[in-house]
N, C-alpha and C positions, 0 to 999 in steps of 0.2 A: 324543532320547527312545528308551527301550528298546523293542524290538519285543516282541510278545506271546509269542514263543517263548522269549526270554530270561527274561521275567517268570515264565512257567510253570516253566521249568527251575529258577529260583531258589526258587520256592515249594516245588517237589518236594524240593529239597536241604534247605530249612529243615525240612520235615516229617520227612525222614529223620533229621536231626540231633536233633530234638525226641524222636523215637521212641527213638533211641539213649540220650539223656539219661535218659528214663524207665526204660529197661531197666537202666542202670547204677545209678540210684537204688534200684531194687528189689533188685538184687544186693547193694548196700551195706547195705541194711536187713536182708536175710537174713544177711549176713555178721556184722553187729554183734550179732545176737541168738543166735548159736550159740557153742559153746565153742571153735570153731576160729577165730573171728574176733577182733574187738576185745574182746568180752565174755568173761568167764570163767564157767564153769558150776561152781557149788559147792553141793552138798547140795540139789539141786532148784531152786535159785534162780538167776536169771541176773543177773549184775552187769555192767552196761554199762561201756564204756570210760571214760565220764565220771565214774563213781563211784569212790571210793577203795577199792582192794583191799588187804586186809591181806597183808603180805609178811614173810617171815622174812629177817633180815639174815644174810648168810653171812660167817663169819669168813675174812678173806683172810690167807693165810700170807705172811709177809715173806720174800722171796727175796733172796739175795745179789746185789748188782749187780755188773756187770762193771766193771773199771777198777782203778786202783791201790788198794792197801790204805791205810787211814788212817795217816798218819805216814810213808809211804814216799815218797821223793823221786822225782818224775817229770822226765824230760828231753825236750826237743824233739829232733827228728831231728838238727838241726844241732849242738845241744849234745853229743849222743852222738858225732857225727862228730869234733868238736873234741877230745873226751876220748880217742877212739880214736887220732886222729893224734898226740896228745901221748904216749900210752902206747906204742902199737905203732910209731909213726913213728920212735922211737928218736932223738929230737932231730935233726930235719932230714932224715930219710929219707922220701921221698914214698911214698904207697901208691896202688895202682890202685883203680878203682871197685869191682871184685869183692873185693879185699882188705879194703876199708873195710866193705863189706856183711857179709862173713864175721866181721870183728872186732866189729861191732855186735851180730850174733847171738850171738857167743861171750861178750862182756862183759856185755851187758844182757839176754840171753835173750829177745829180741824181734826181730821182723822190722822193718827200717827201712822208711820210707815208700816206696811204689812209685815215687815221683817223685824219689828221692834223686839219681839221675844228673843229672836236669835241674836240681835245686837246686844241686848242686856246680858244674855247668858254668856256670850263670848267675852264681853268686857269684864264681867264679874269673874270669869274663869282666869283671865289674864291679870286681874286685879288692877285694871286701868280705869279708875274713877268710880267703880261700883263694886259691891260685894253682894253675895247671895247667902241667905241663911239656910239652915237645914230644912225648914218648912217652905222654902221656895219664895221667900220675900226678898226684895231688893232694897239696898240702901247705898249711901255714898261713902266712899272710903275715907273722906275727910271727917266723917263722924267717928269712925273707929279710932283714928289717930288722936282726936281730941279727947275721947273717953279714956284711951290708954294713958295719955299724958296726965289726965286729971286723977287717975287711980294710983 
């Protein structure tokens, strides 16, 4: 059973909370009836927040969205790298990571993905479309199969 001290402390706390609730309710009521609050002051009348307020619809200007132009072909990073290796690689000549980055910027006029190095390394390790030489240059696995068949 609770001692009288605990009961009186709890009653005092309850009274304090009830007083705070009353003060908050008064502030909310004052706030709702002013033009700075939920209500709007128009021509001497107060329109409360629960009443419908006439509004003017604002015409929104359509802005151009970023991204590729309609009808323009877009390529993934790895598709760009494959095309660069086909063009710049001169049929079997491997390119370094930095050379591939520069070639993508030159041909496609866009920066390649920031994770291009990781993508190339991972795909070359798994032998999924790319290979990596001992000196860190990359090529297409289709080149190695053609050279092996020719030999």
